[in-house]
C-alpha positions as CSV (number, residue, x, y, z in Angstrom):
1,M,82.2,-19.9,-25.7
2,K,84.0,-20.5,-22.4
3,K,87.2,-19.0,-23.8
4,R,85.3,-15.9,-25.0
5,K,83.7,-15.4,-21.6
6,R,87.1,-15.6,-19.9
7,L,88.6,-13.2,-22.4
8,C,85.8,-10.7,-21.7
9,I,86.3,-11.0,-18.0
10,A,90.0,-10.5,-18.3
11,L,89.5,-7.4,-20.5
12,L,87.0,-5.9,-18.1
13,A,89.4,-6.5,-15.2
14,A,92.2,-4.8,-17.1
15,V,90.0,-1.8,-17.9
16,L,89.0,-1.5,-14.2
17,L,92.6,-1.8,-13.1
18,L,93.8,0.9,-15.5
19,A,91.0,3.2,-14.4
20,G,92.1,2.8,-10.8
21,C,95.7,3.6,-11.7
22,S,94.8,6.8,-13.6
23,R,93.2,8.5,-10.5
24,Q,93.3,12.3,-10.8
25,V,95.5,14.2,-8.4
26,R,93.5,15.9,-5.6
27,P,94.5,19.1,-3.7
28,E,95.3,17.0,-0.6
29,D,97.8,15.0,-2.6
30,I,100.0,18.0,-3.1
31,A,99.2,20.4,-0.2
32,G,101.8,20.6,2.5
33,K,104.6,19.5,0.2
34,A,107.7,21.2,-1.0
35,F,108.8,20.6,-4.6
36,R,112.4,21.1,-5.7
37,Y,113.5,21.9,-9.2
38,K,115.5,19.1,-10.8
39,K,118.0,21.6,-12.2
40,E,120.2,24.0,-10.3
41,G,118.4,27.0,-8.9
42,F,119.7,30.6,-8.7
43,G,122.8,29.7,-6.5
44,G,121.1,26.8,-4.8
45,D,117.8,24.8,-4.6
46,F,114.7,26.3,-6.3
47,T,111.8,25.2,-4.1
48,I,108.1,25.7,-4.3
49,R,106.1,25.0,-1.1
50,L,102.3,24.5,-1.4
51,E,100.5,25.1,1.9
52,E,97.3,23.4,3.0
53,D,95.5,26.8,3.2
54,G,95.9,27.4,-0.6
55,T,98.9,29.7,-0.3
56,F,102.4,29.0,-1.6
57,T,106.0,30.4,-1.4
58,Y,108.9,29.8,-3.7
59,Y,112.5,30.6,-3.4
60,E,114.6,30.5,-6.6
61,G,117.9,29.9,-4.7
62,S,120.4,31.4,-2.2
63,L,121.4,34.2,-4.6
64,S,117.8,35.4,-4.9
65,S,116.6,38.1,-2.6
66,Y,113.0,37.5,-3.7
67,I,110.6,35.1,-2.0
68,G,107.5,34.5,-4.3
69,M,104.2,34.1,-2.5
70,G,100.6,34.0,-3.4
71,T,97.8,31.5,-3.9
72,W,97.5,28.2,-5.7
73,A,94.6,26.3,-7.2
74,L,94.2,22.9,-8.8
75,E,91.8,22.4,-11.7
76,G,91.9,18.8,-12.9
77,D,95.6,18.0,-13.1
78,T,96.6,21.6,-13.8
79,L,98.1,23.6,-10.9
80,C,98.1,27.4,-11.2
81,I,100.3,29.4,-8.8
82,T,99.5,33.1,-8.7
83,D,102.5,35.2,-7.4
84,E,101.1,38.3,-5.8
85,G,104.3,39.9,-4.7
86,A,106.6,42.6,-6.1
87,G,103.7,44.9,-6.9
88,K,102.3,42.8,-9.7
89,S,100.5,39.5,-10.2
90,W,101.6,36.8,-12.5
91,K,100.7,33.1,-13.1
92,N,102.6,29.9,-13.7
93,Y,101.1,26.6,-14.6
94,F,102.2,23.0,-13.9
95,R,100.8,19.5,-14.7
96,A,100.4,18.1,-11.2
97,E,101.0,14.5,-10.1
98,K,101.2,13.3,-6.5
99,N,105.0,13.8,-6.3
100,T,105.9,15.8,-9.4
101,L,105.0,19.2,-10.9
102,T,105.8,19.6,-14.6
103,F,106.1,23.1,-15.8
104,Q,103.8,24.2,-18.6
105,A,105.3,27.2,-20.5
106,E,102.1,27.9,-22.4
107,G,100.2,30.6,-20.5
108,S,102.9,30.9,-17.8
109,E,104.9,34.1,-17.2
110,N,107.9,32.3,-15.7
111,F,110.0,33.4,-12.8
112,I,112.3,36.4,-11.9
113,Y,115.8,35.0,-11.9
114,L,115.3,31.7,-13.8
115,T,113.5,30.7,-16.9
116,V,112.0,27.3,-16.5
117,A,111.6,25.5,-19.8
118,D,108.4,23.6,-20.8
119,G,108.3,20.1,-19.4
120,E,110.9,20.6,-16.7
121,K,110.1,19.0,-13.4
122,F,109.9,19.9,-9.7
123,L,110.0,16.8,-7.5
124,A,108.4,16.4,-4.0
125,E,111.0,16.5,-1.2
126,E,111.0,13.5,1.0
């Protein structure tokens, strides 16, 4: 009986520990950060910067003359950036973690000079 009680307590502790580790990302976890594409951008670094006021900018690289800008929103762990430049509006989706954005091709319209593949990552700059 004592062993069974210890086992139950150990299992409960493990469940609580795992629940604490899987904390969902919050807007303040990603706001104010720049995220750099793990691959080569368009002649340089491809960077997305998420501002605290809910706006963003992105720059696909030094050969790009376009600076994307618009608004961002976080719903659960899905980040949506809505580019409102160049006379049209298009959306791109990412799975957000505190220091990583993972591109989600489904529903995304992608970028002007680069096509980012599903699952590719943008890492927070330090």
